[in-house]
C-alpha positions as CSV (number, residue, x, y, z in Angstrom):
1,M,-31.0,-5.9,28.3
2,I,-29.6,-5.2,24.8
3,I,-28.6,-1.7,23.8
4,I,-28.2,-1.0,20.1
5,L,-26.1,2.0,19.2
6,L,-26.6,3.2,15.6
7,L,-23.9,5.4,14.1
8,L,-24.9,7.6,11.2
9,V,-22.1,8.2,8.8
10,V,-21.9,11.8,7.5
11,P,-20.1,12.5,4.2
12,P,-16.6,13.9,4.7
13,A,-16.0,17.6,4.5
14,A,-15.4,19.0,1.0
15,G,-11.8,19.8,1.7
16,G,-9.6,19.9,4.8
17,G,-7.1,22.4,3.4
18,G,-7.2,26.1,3.8
19,R,-4.2,28.4,3.5
20,S,-5.4,31.7,5.0
21,C,-2.4,33.7,3.8
22,P,-2.7,35.9,0.7
23,P,-1.0,34.6,-2.5
24,E,2.7,35.2,-2.6
25,K,4.2,36.5,-5.9
26,C,7.6,36.9,-7.4
27,G,8.3,37.8,-11.0
28,S,6.5,35.5,-13.3
29,F,5.2,33.4,-10.4
30,D,1.7,34.6,-9.6
31,S,1.5,32.2,-6.6
32,I,3.9,30.1,-4.5
33,P,2.7,26.5,-4.0
34,Y,2.6,25.1,-0.5
35,P,4.8,24.2,1.4
36,F,7.1,26.8,-0.2
37,H,6.9,30.3,1.1
38,L,8.8,33.6,0.6
39,D,11.3,34.9,3.1
40,N,9.6,38.3,3.3
41,G,9.5,38.7,7.1
42,S,5.8,38.2,7.3
43,D,4.4,35.8,9.9
44,C,1.3,34.5,8.1
45,G,0.3,31.1,9.3
46,E,2.4,28.2,10.4
47,M,4.9,27.0,7.9
48,L,5.9,23.4,7.5
49,S,9.7,23.9,7.5
50,D,12.4,26.6,6.9
51,A,13.8,24.2,4.3
52,F,11.0,25.4,1.9
53,R,11.8,29.1,2.4
54,L,12.4,31.0,-0.8
55,S,13.9,34.4,-1.6
56,C,12.7,36.8,-4.2
57,F,15.5,38.9,-5.7
58,N,14.6,42.3,-7.1
59,S,11.0,41.1,-7.3
60,T,11.8,39.2,-10.5
61,S,13.9,36.1,-9.7
62,L,13.0,33.3,-7.3
63,F,15.7,31.4,-5.4
64,V,15.8,28.3,-3.1
65,N,18.6,27.6,-0.7
66,I,19.5,23.9,-0.2
67,G,22.4,23.3,2.1
68,S,25.2,25.7,1.3
69,Y,24.0,26.4,-2.2
70,R,21.5,28.7,-3.9
71,Y,19.5,27.8,-7.0
72,Q,17.2,29.9,-9.2
73,V,13.7,28.4,-9.6
74,L,12.5,28.3,-13.1
75,E,9.2,26.4,-12.7
76,F,7.1,24.4,-10.2
77,F,5.8,21.2,-11.8
78,P,2.0,20.9,-11.8
79,D,2.0,17.5,-10.1
80,G,3.3,19.2,-7.0
81,G,6.3,16.9,-6.8
82,G,9.2,18.9,-8.1
83,L,10.7,22.2,-9.2
84,L,13.0,23.1,-12.1
85,V,16.1,25.0,-11.2
86,D,18.7,26.7,-13.4
87,F,22.4,25.8,-13.8
88,A,25.1,27.7,-12.1
89,N,25.9,31.2,-13.3
90,E,28.8,30.3,-15.4
91,T,29.5,30.9,-19.1
92,A,28.6,27.8,-21.2
93,R,31.2,26.1,-23.3
94,Y,28.9,26.4,-26.4
95,S,26.2,28.9,-27.3
96,S,23.8,26.6,-29.1
97,S,21.0,25.4,-26.9
98,C,21.6,21.8,-27.8
99,R,25.3,21.8,-27.1
100,M,25.4,24.2,-24.2
101,Y,27.0,22.5,-21.2
102,Y,28.6,23.4,-17.9
103,D,31.6,22.3,-15.9
104,L,30.5,19.4,-13.6
105,R,32.1,21.2,-10.7
106,S,29.9,24.3,-11.2
107,F,26.7,22.6,-10.1
108,R,27.2,21.6,-6.5
109,F,24.3,19.9,-4.8
110,Q,24.0,18.6,-1.3
111,A,21.0,16.2,-0.8
112,N,19.1,16.3,2.5
113,D,15.9,15.1,4.0
114,Y,13.9,17.6,1.9
115,F,15.4,17.8,-1.5
116,G,17.0,15.4,-4.0
117,I,17.9,15.4,-7.7
118,S,15.0,13.8,-9.6
119,K,15.3,10.6,-11.5
120,D,13.4,12.2,-14.3
121,N,16.4,14.1,-15.4
122,L,18.2,13.1,-18.7
123,V,21.8,14.1,-18.3
124,G,24.1,15.0,-21.2
125,L,27.8,14.3,-20.4
126,Y,30.7,15.6,-22.3
127,G,34.4,14.8,-22.4
128,C,34.0,11.4,-20.7
129,G,37.0,9.1,-20.8
130,D,34.8,6.1,-20.2
131,S,31.8,5.7,-22.4
132,S,30.6,2.5,-20.9
133,L,27.9,4.3,-18.9
134,C,26.4,6.0,-22.0
135,R,23.3,5.0,-23.8
136,S,23.7,5.0,-27.5
137,D,20.7,7.1,-28.3
138,C,17.8,8.4,-26.2
139,G,16.8,11.2,-28.4
140,G,18.1,14.8,-28.4
141,C,16.9,18.4,-28.5
142,R,16.1,20.9,-31.1
143,D,18.7,23.6,-31.6
144,S,17.1,27.0,-31.4
145,N,19.3,28.2,-34.3
146,T,18.6,25.3,-36.6
147,T,15.7,23.2,-37.9
148,T,17.3,19.9,-37.1
149,T,17.4,17.8,-34.0
150,T,20.8,17.0,-32.5
151,T,21.1,13.6,-31.0
152,F,23.3,12.8,-28.1
153,R,25.4,10.6,-30.3
154,S,26.8,13.7,-32.0
155,S,26.8,16.0,-29.0
156,G,28.0,13.8,-26.2
157,C,27.0,11.0,-23.8
158,C,23.4,10.3,-22.7
159,Y,22.6,9.1,-19.2
160,P,19.0,8.8,-18.0
161,L,18.9,8.9,-14.3
162,S,15.8,6.8,-14.3
163,E,17.7,3.8,-15.6
164,D,20.1,1.7,-13.5
165,R,23.4,1.8,-15.3
166,G,25.5,-0.3,-13.0
167,G,24.9,1.8,-9.9
168,V,26.9,4.8,-11.2
169,W,24.4,7.4,-9.9
170,R,22.2,6.7,-6.9
171,V,19.4,8.5,-5.3
172,G,21.0,11.2,-3.1
173,D,24.0,11.7,-5.3
174,S,25.0,14.9,-7.1
175,F,26.3,15.1,-10.7
176,N,30.0,15.1,-9.6
177,V,29.9,11.2,-9.4
178,F,30.4,11.3,-13.2
179,E,33.9,12.8,-12.6
180,E,35.1,9.3,-11.8
181,Y,34.5,8.4,-15.5
182,G,36.5,11.3,-16.7
183,C,33.5,13.5,-17.6
184,K,34.1,17.2,-17.5
185,G,30.9,18.8,-18.7
186,F,27.2,18.2,-18.3
187,S,23.8,19.5,-19.1
188,S,20.3,18.3,-18.1
189,W,16.8,18.1,-19.6
190,V,13.5,17.0,-18.3
191,G,10.2,16.3,-20.1
192,S,6.7,16.9,-18.8
193,G,5.4,14.0,-20.9
194,S,6.2,10.4,-21.0
195,G,9.9,10.8,-21.3
196,L,12.7,11.8,-23.7
197,G,12.8,8.9,-26.0
198,S,13.6,9.3,-29.7
199,G,9.9,9.2,-30.5
200,S,8.7,11.7,-28.0
201,N,7.4,15.2,-28.6
202,R,10.3,17.7,-28.1
203,S,7.9,20.7,-27.5
204,D,7.6,19.9,-23.8
205,I,11.3,19.3,-23.1
206,K,12.6,21.7,-20.5
207,R,16.3,22.5,-20.0
208,G,17.4,22.6,-16.4
209,V,17.7,20.3,-13.3
210,K,14.5,18.9,-11.8
211,L,14.7,18.6,-8.0
212,E,12.1,16.6,-6.0
213,W,11.0,17.8,-2.6
214,A,9.7,15.8,0.2
215,V,8.7,15.8,3.9
216,P,10.7,13.6,6.3
217,S,8.8,10.6,7.6
218,D,8.9,11.9,11.2
219,L,7.1,15.2,10.2
220,I,4.5,13.8,7.7
221,K,2.2,12.3,10.4
222,D,-0.2,15.2,10.9
223,V,0.3,17.4,7.8
224,C,-1.8,15.5,5.3
225,D,-5.5,16.2,4.6
226,S,-8.0,13.6,5.8
227,N,-8.7,12.7,2.1
228,A,-5.1,12.3,1.2
229,Q,-2.7,9.4,1.4
230,I,1.0,9.3,2.2
231,V,3.2,8.4,-0.8
232,N,6.9,7.8,-1.2
233,V,9.2,10.3,-3.0
234,S,11.5,8.1,-5.1
235,S,14.3,10.7,-5.4
236,V,14.5,11.7,-1.7
237,I,15.8,9.0,0.7
238,F,13.0,8.1,3.1
239,G,11.0,11.2,1.9
240,M,7.2,11.3,1.9
241,R,4.5,13.5,0.4
242,C,0.8,13.9,0.7
243,K,-1.3,13.0,-2.3
244,C,-5.1,13.3,-2.7
245,A,-7.0,10.1,-3.1
246,D,-8.8,9.2,-6.2
247,G,-11.8,11.5,-6.7
248,F,-10.2,14.5,-5.0
249,V,-8.0,17.3,-6.2
250,G,-5.5,19.6,-4.4
251,D,-2.0,19.4,-2.9
252,G,-3.0,17.0,-0.1
253,F,-1.8,19.2,2.8
254,V,-4.0,20.4,5.6
255,K,-2.4,23.8,5.5
256,G,-2.2,23.9,1.7
257,T,-5.2,23.6,-0.6
258,G,-6.1,20.3,1.0
259,C,-8.2,17.8,-1.0
260,L,-11.4,18.9,-2.6
261,K,-14.0,16.4,-3.8
262,C,-14.2,16.4,-7.6
263,C,-17.0,14.9,-9.7
264,L,-19.2,15.4,-12.8
265,R,-22.6,17.0,-12.5
266,D,-24.6,17.4,-15.7
267,G,-21.5,17.0,-17.8
268,L,-19.6,19.7,-15.9
269,E,-16.9,19.4,-13.3
270,A,-18.1,20.1,-9.8
271,Y,-16.3,20.4,-6.5
272,G,-16.9,20.2,-2.8
273,K,-20.4,20.0,-1.4
274,A,-21.9,19.9,-4.9
275,C,-20.6,16.4,-5.2
276,Y,-22.7,15.1,-2.3
277,V,-26.3,14.2,-3.1
278,K,-28.8,13.9,-0.3
279,R,-30.4,10.5,-0.2
280,H,-32.7,10.5,2.8
281,G,-35.0,7.8,1.5
282,R,-32.1,5.4,0.8
283,D,-30.5,6.1,4.1
284,K,-33.7,5.3,5.9
285,R,-34.1,2.0,4.1
286,M,-30.5,1.1,4.9
287,L,-31.1,2.0,8.5
288,V,-34.2,-0.1,8.8
289,A,-32.5,-3.0,7.1
290,G,-29.5,-2.7,9.4
291,I,-31.7,-2.8,12.5
292,L,-33.6,-5.8,11.3
293,A,-30.3,-7.7,10.4
294,L,-28.7,-6.8,13.7
295,G,-31.9,-7.9,15.6
296,L,-32.0,-11.2,13.7
297,S,-28.3,-11.9,14.4
298,I,-28.7,-11.2,18.1
299,A,-31.8,-13.5,18.3
300,T,-30.0,-16.2,16.5
301,L,-27.0,-16.0,18.9
302,I,-29.3,-16.1,21.9
303,A,-31.1,-19.2,20.6
304,F,-27.8,-20.7,19.7
305,F,-26.4,-20.2,23.2
306,C,-29.5,-21.6,24.8
307,L,-29.1,-24.8,22.7
308,L,-25.5,-25.0,23.9
309,K,-26.6,-24.8,27.5
310,R,-29.2,-27.5,26.9
311,Q,-26.7,-29.8,25.2
312,S,-25.1,-30.9,28.4
313,K,-28.4,-32.0,29.9
314,P,-29.9,-35.5,29.1
315,G,-32.6,-35.4,26.6
316,T,-34.5,-37.5,24.1
317,V,-33.2,-38.6,20.7
318,D,-35.5,-36.1,19.0
319,Q,-34.2,-33.3,21.1
320,T,-30.6,-34.2,20.3
321,R,-31.4,-34.3,16.5
322,S,-33.1,-30.9,16.8
323,Q,-30.1,-29.4,18.6
324,S,-27.7,-30.9,16.0
325,A,-29.8,-29.4,13.1
326,S,-29.9,-26.0,14.7
327,L,-26.2,-26.0,15.4
328,Q,-25.4,-27.0,11.9
329,K,-27.6,-24.3,10.6
330,A,-25.8,-21.7,12.7
331,C,-22.4,-23.1,11.5
332,K,-23.8,-22.8,8.0
333,T,-22.0,-26.0,6.9
334,R,-20.8,-29.3,8.3
335,L,-20.9,-29.9,12.1
336,F,-17.9,-32.0,13.3
337,T,-17.3,-33.7,16.6
338,H,-14.2,-32.9,18.6
339,T,-13.1,-36.5,18.3
340,E,-13.2,-36.4,14.5
341,L,-10.9,-33.3,14.4
342,E,-8.6,-34.7,17.1
343,Q,-8.0,-37.8,15.0
344,A,-7.6,-35.7,11.9
345,T,-4.7,-33.8,13.6
346,N,-3.1,-36.8,15.4
347,G,-4.3,-35.5,18.7
348,F,-3.4,-31.8,17.8
349,S,0.3,-32.8,17.7
350,D,3.0,-30.2,17.2
351,D,3.9,-31.9,13.9
352,Q,0.6,-30.8,12.5
353,K,0.8,-27.2,13.9
354,L,0.9,-24.5,11.2
355,V,1.0,-21.3,13.3
356,N,0.0,-19.8,16.6
357,I,-2.7,-17.2,16.3
358,G,-2.7,-14.7,19.2
359,P,-2.6,-15.7,22.8
360,G,-5.4,-18.2,22.6
361,G,-5.5,-19.8,19.2
362,T,-3.5,-22.3,17.1
363,L,-3.9,-23.4,13.5
364,Y,-3.3,-27.1,12.6
365,A,-3.2,-29.0,9.4
366,G,-5.4,-32.1,9.3
367,T,-6.8,-34.8,7.1
368,L,-10.4,-36.1,7.5
369,P,-11.3,-39.8,7.1
370,D,-12.5,-39.1,3.5
371,G,-9.1,-37.8,2.6
372,L,-10.0,-34.1,2.6
373,E,-7.2,-31.9,3.7
374,V,-8.2,-29.1,6.1
375,A,-6.8,-26.4,8.4
376,I,-8.3,-26.4,11.9
377,H,-8.3,-23.3,14.1
378,K,-8.4,-24.3,17.8
379,V,-9.6,-21.5,20.1
380,H,-9.4,-21.5,23.9
381,C,-12.2,-19.7,25.7
382,T,-12.5,-19.2,29.4
383,T,-16.0,-17.9,29.8
384,E,-19.4,-18.2,28.2
385,T,-19.0,-14.6,27.0
386,D,-15.8,-15.7,25.1
387,L,-17.7,-18.6,23.6
388,I,-20.5,-16.4,22.4
389,Q,-18.0,-13.9,20.9
390,V,-16.2,-16.7,19.0
391,L,-19.4,-18.1,17.7
392,S,-20.7,-14.8,16.5
393,R,-17.4,-14.2,14.6
394,I,-17.6,-17.7,13.0
395,K,-21.0,-16.8,11.8
396,V,-19.8,-13.5,10.2
397,L,-16.8,-15.2,8.5
398,S,-19.0,-18.0,7.2
399,E,-21.2,-15.5,5.5
400,V,-18.3,-13.9,3.6
401,S,-17.0,-15.3,0.4
402,H,-13.9,-14.2,-1.5
403,T,-11.5,-15.8,-4.0
404,H,-8.5,-15.4,-1.7
405,M,-10.2,-16.1,1.7
406,A,-10.2,-19.8,2.7
407,R,-13.8,-21.1,2.9
408,I,-15.1,-22.3,6.3
409,I,-16.4,-25.8,5.7
410,G,-17.5,-26.6,9.3
411,C,-16.9,-26.3,13.0
412,S,-17.1,-28.2,16.3
413,I,-18.6,-26.9,19.5
414,D,-19.1,-30.1,21.6
415,S,-15.9,-29.7,23.6
416,G,-17.0,-27.1,26.1
417,Y,-14.9,-23.9,25.9
418,T,-12.7,-25.1,23.0
419,P,-14.5,-24.4,19.7
420,L,-12.8,-25.6,16.5
421,V,-13.2,-23.9,13.1
422,V,-12.5,-26.0,9.9
423,Y,-11.1,-24.3,6.8
424,E,-10.5,-25.6,3.4
425,H,-6.8,-26.4,2.8
426,L,-5.5,-27.5,-0.6
427,G,-2.4,-29.0,0.9
428,N,0.4,-26.9,-0.6
429,G,1.6,-25.5,2.6
430,T,1.7,-21.9,4.0
431,L,3.6,-18.9,2.7
432,E,5.9,-19.1,5.7
433,Q,6.8,-22.7,4.9
434,H,7.6,-21.8,1.3
435,L,9.7,-18.9,2.3
436,C,11.6,-20.5,5.2
437,Q,12.1,-24.0,3.6
438,A,13.4,-22.8,0.2
439,G,16.8,-24.4,-0.6
440,V,16.3,-27.1,2.1
441,D,16.4,-30.7,0.6
442,G,16.5,-29.2,-2.9
443,K,13.2,-27.3,-2.5
444,I,12.9,-24.4,-5.0
445,G,12.0,-21.0,-3.6
446,L,9.3,-18.7,-4.9
447,N,10.2,-16.6,-7.9
448,W,9.6,-12.9,-8.0
449,H,6.6,-13.1,-10.2
450,T,4.8,-15.4,-7.7
451,R,5.8,-13.3,-4.7
452,L,4.5,-10.2,-6.4
453,K,1.2,-11.9,-7.1
454,I,0.9,-13.1,-3.5
455,T,1.4,-9.5,-2.2
456,A,-1.4,-8.2,-4.4
457,Q,-3.8,-11.0,-3.5
458,I,-3.2,-10.7,0.3
459,S,-3.7,-6.9,0.3
460,S,-6.7,-7.2,-2.1
461,V,-8.7,-9.6,0.1
462,L,-7.9,-7.6,3.3
463,A,-9.0,-4.4,1.6
464,Y,-12.2,-6.0,0.4
465,L,-13.1,-7.3,3.9
466,Q,-12.4,-3.9,5.5
467,T,-14.2,-1.7,2.9
468,E,-16.9,-3.7,1.3
469,I,-18.3,-5.7,4.2
470,F,-20.5,-4.2,6.9
471,P,-19.6,-4.3,9.6
472,P,-16.0,-4.5,8.3
473,V,-13.9,-7.6,9.0
474,F,-10.3,-7.3,10.2
475,H,-7.9,-10.2,10.4
476,H,-6.1,-9.0,13.5
477,G,-3.6,-11.8,13.4
478,L,-2.1,-11.7,10.0
479,Q,1.3,-13.5,9.5
480,S,2.9,-15.5,6.7
481,G,1.7,-18.7,8.5
482,C,-1.9,-17.6,8.0
483,V,-1.6,-17.5,4.2
484,L,-2.3,-20.9,2.6
485,L,-1.3,-21.5,-1.0
486,D,-3.0,-23.7,-3.5
487,H,-1.2,-25.6,-6.2
488,D,-1.4,-22.6,-8.5
489,M,0.3,-20.6,-5.7
490,S,-2.8,-18.5,-5.2
491,V,-3.6,-17.1,-1.7
492,K,-6.2,-18.4,0.7
493,V,-6.1,-16.4,3.9
494,V,-7.1,-18.1,7.2
495,G,-6.6,-17.7,10.9
496,F,-8.7,-14.6,11.7
497,E,-8.5,-13.8,15.4
498,L,-11.8,-14.9,16.9
499,L,-11.4,-13.8,20.5
500,D,-10.4,-10.4,21.9
501,H,-8.0,-11.0,24.7
502,D,-7.2,-7.3,25.3
503,S,-10.2,-5.0,25.4
504,D,-7.9,-1.9,25.4
505,T,-6.3,-3.0,22.1
506,Y,-9.2,-4.7,20.3
507,G,-12.2,-3.0,21.6
508,S,-14.8,-4.0,24.3
509,G,-15.7,-7.6,24.5
510,S,-19.3,-6.6,24.8
511,N,-19.2,-5.4,21.2
512,S,-19.4,-8.9,19.8
513,S,-21.3,-7.7,16.7
514,A,-18.2,-5.8,15.5
515,P,-16.0,-8.5,14.0
516,F,-12.6,-6.8,14.5
517,S,-11.0,-3.4,15.0
518,N,-8.4,-1.9,12.7
519,K,-5.2,-1.4,14.7
520,N,-2.6,-3.8,13.4
521,D,-3.7,-5.2,10.0
522,V,-1.7,-2.7,7.9
523,Y,1.4,-3.0,10.2
524,A,1.1,-6.8,10.1
525,L,0.9,-6.7,6.3
526,G,4.1,-4.6,6.3
527,V,5.9,-7.4,8.2
528,V,4.6,-10.0,5.8
529,L,5.8,-7.9,2.8
530,L,9.3,-7.8,4.2
531,E,9.3,-11.5,4.7
532,I,8.2,-12.0,1.1
533,L,11.0,-9.7,0.0
534,A,13.7,-11.1,2.2
535,G,12.6,-14.8,2.0
536,R,12.8,-15.3,5.7
537,K,11.1,-14.7,9.0
538,S,12.7,-13.3,12.1
539,V,11.9,-11.1,15.0
540,E,14.6,-8.5,14.1
541,L,13.7,-8.4,10.4
542,P,11.5,-5.2,10.5
543,T,14.2,-3.2,12.4
544,V,17.1,-4.4,10.3
545,A,15.2,-4.1,7.0
546,L,14.0,-0.5,7.8
547,R,17.5,0.7,8.5
548,K,18.8,-0.8,5.2
549,I,15.9,0.5,3.1
550,R,16.4,4.0,4.6
551,N,20.0,3.9,3.6
552,G,19.0,3.0,0.0
553,K,20.3,-0.6,0.3
554,V,17.3,-2.5,-0.8
555,E,19.5,-5.1,-2.5
556,E,20.8,-6.1,1.0
557,V,17.2,-6.9,2.1
558,V,16.1,-8.9,-1.0
559,D,16.3,-12.7,-0.8
560,P,19.6,-13.9,-2.2
561,M,17.7,-16.5,-4.1
562,L,16.2,-13.8,-6.2
563,Y,19.6,-12.7,-7.5
564,Y,18.8,-9.0,-7.3
565,H,21.9,-7.8,-9.2
566,E,21.0,-10.0,-12.2
567,Q,17.4,-8.7,-12.4
568,P,16.4,-6.3,-15.2
569,P,15.8,-2.6,-14.1
570,Y,12.0,-2.8,-14.1
571,R,12.1,-5.8,-11.7
572,K,14.5,-4.0,-9.4
573,E,12.1,-1.1,-9.4
574,Q,9.2,-3.4,-8.4
575,M,11.3,-4.8,-5.5
576,G,12.0,-1.2,-4.4
577,I,8.2,-0.4,-4.5
578,V,7.3,-3.4,-2.4
579,A,10.1,-2.4,0.1
580,D,8.7,1.2,0.2
581,V,5.1,0.0,0.7
582,A,6.3,-2.3,3.5
583,T,8.2,0.6,5.1
584,R,5.1,2.8,5.1
585,C,3.0,0.0,6.5
586,L,5.3,-0.3,9.5
587,L,5.6,3.5,10.0
588,F,2.0,4.5,9.5
589,G,-0.1,1.3,9.7
590,G,-1.2,1.8,13.3
591,D,-1.8,5.6,13.0
592,D,-5.6,5.6,13.2
593,G,-6.0,4.7,9.5
594,R,-3.6,7.3,8.2
595,L,-2.4,4.6,5.8
596,G,-5.4,2.5,4.8
597,M,-5.5,-1.1,3.5
598,N,-7.2,0.2,0.3
599,D,-4.2,2.5,-0.4
600,V,-1.8,-0.4,0.1
601,A,-3.8,-2.7,-2.1
602,R,-4.0,-0.1,-4.8
603,E,-0.3,0.2,-5.1
604,L,0.5,-3.5,-4.9
605,V,-2.2,-4.4,-7.4
606,H,-0.9,-1.7,-9.8
607,V,2.6,-3.2,-9.6
608,A,1.3,-6.7,-10.3
609,K,-0.8,-5.3,-13.1
610,E,2.3,-4.1,-14.9
611,T,3.6,-7.7,-15.0
612,G,0.4,-9.1,-16.4
613,D,-0.9,-10.6,-13.2
614,H,-4.7,-10.7,-12.7
615,V,-5.6,-10.3,-9.0
616,G,-8.9,-11.7,-8.0
617,S,-11.2,-14.2,-9.7
618,R,-10.1,-16.1,-12.7
619,R,-13.7,-16.1,-13.9
620,G,-14.5,-12.5,-13.3
621,P,-15.2,-10.5,-16.5
622,V,-13.6,-7.4,-15.2
623,G,-9.8,-7.0,-15.9
624,L,-7.4,-4.8,-14.0
625,E,-7.1,-2.4,-16.9
626,E,-10.8,-1.6,-16.7
627,T,-11.2,-1.8,-13.0
628,F,-8.5,0.8,-12.3
629,S,-10.6,3.5,-14.0
630,N,-13.5,2.7,-11.5
631,S,-14.0,4.7,-8.4
632,S,-15.1,1.7,-6.3
633,L,-12.3,0.0,-4.4
634,L,-14.0,-3.3,-4.7
635,Q,-14.2,-3.0,-8.5
636,M,-10.6,-1.9,-8.5
637,I,-9.1,-4.9,-6.8
638,S,-11.3,-8.0,-7.1
639,L,-14.8,-8.0,-8.4
640,S,-15.9,-11.5,-9.1
641,P,-18.9,-13.7,-8.7
642,D,-17.2,-15.3,-5.7
643,S,-16.5,-11.9,-4.0
644,I,-19.9,-11.2,-2.5
645,Y,-21.3,-10.8,0.9
646,A,-23.9,-13.4,1.7
647,P,-26.4,-12.0,4.2
């Protein structure tokens, strides 16, 4: 008796946020953005942390307390990521707005888990004995008493915190680090546009110190809206924040404004329920098609199993040919014998072993008699139920095609409870081999450009399989040994786990129509990202790397063969982003989809895009610049003629 359970997916709610408290006001601030709140004695709703408590002085001036110091708030930035605070109440050395500066010791700042000085600040330094840290010219400001622009060459030393100038200022530092260079005075500016370069518009330059705020990683777990993703705050060590996904607007917090669906209707912006269109007719057609497809798959599996049962019995030549034809059809491609594949792998010797996959699977490299190099996945089943499950998943995988997923070219099922799956293998080894054997016998390691491309390609194919295939396909055994590389160093993912050995972890074995469940893929990708970054594989790597990344020592994690300290600033930033993504994968990858594979892919593809990499098909007409403006994840990461689901 077969029971089919159909789950109807209902569109998500318009927005999960909802701050029930009345708007708080102070002076020119008509509202206080969440998670900040006034210290007015009211008990309206549950606040995120006392660190965001503000005080309103004389109903005109707003102040924030950070550590032992108090700062006047001048502005909240619209992106929700920072606030502009005033300098200390001390008489400036000059009265002109361009040359006004303060004693370095007058602005004391103590970074914590919630606040840090933003890297967006452009610092003007004065009276420095050592000018080696200065940039010759990064623009200036317009004096309110004149019509000319004063550059920093004439008024002092320019130091953009966003640039790495030999590690003088690091995230978490205050401005007093510049005292070591003999500097006595400072001022600070921040622009709301693209920066403070000499060609930028000065009208949006604001004078003050921009602080970034964040939520510690151990508190972020349950505070984000269901339509928000967790993002890193670059200026707060190990700080996180909620950010609405593409197509949604809001602050991203459950107790804030949440995330509201945003769309265009008849040329006008629409929000919430207005963005969801009822499509009963289409839903019914999809439902009927799903039932028919599922019924056909089940019928095929039953017939397939019956043929397997009959195969052990003596029969006529015609019967044997009929069985072979049916099995080959179910396998979609070539049907091998166990003997052929045993010979191809030298008796499945350890020398041919690529990687162990789960408790009951092993991947071997082999060469067929015609010289074709292949990767052979050997699965150990114990019951007929296991065998049916493996065959059903082989069928699903053989129907999926993607540029960065190794193609299944055949299988073998004549050895009882040990089915074999044969993948294409272009003979350039695995990612693990390239990382771990670098420097051995003169072998050259992977450069950063190649590693970055690999991270984007792995995340892209996994995101495609999880979001664009129904039912979704999860790898459930990802490791660097499951990533094959061709001679162009492009990714071919293999080694999908075909058998559930733990029903509590992977779902009920009776649910053989659901290829995999999403528990560990994002976490496993985080481990692979760390291995790519560190150039090695070890059991203790995640623990050691997380501790160093949290302490702001990414350079101690990076593979020495990448020569981190000799890299340009933009490449160091890329390494930092990959380290951050890996950290969030490890922290939130198993949290019921709080960090999804599509979020990870979006970030890694974006970083690769900045270096000119094209992730996905080399034949596809859609480039990254165009696809990033599209709402579909598939279009965003890897639309190509090869990336289709073949029913």
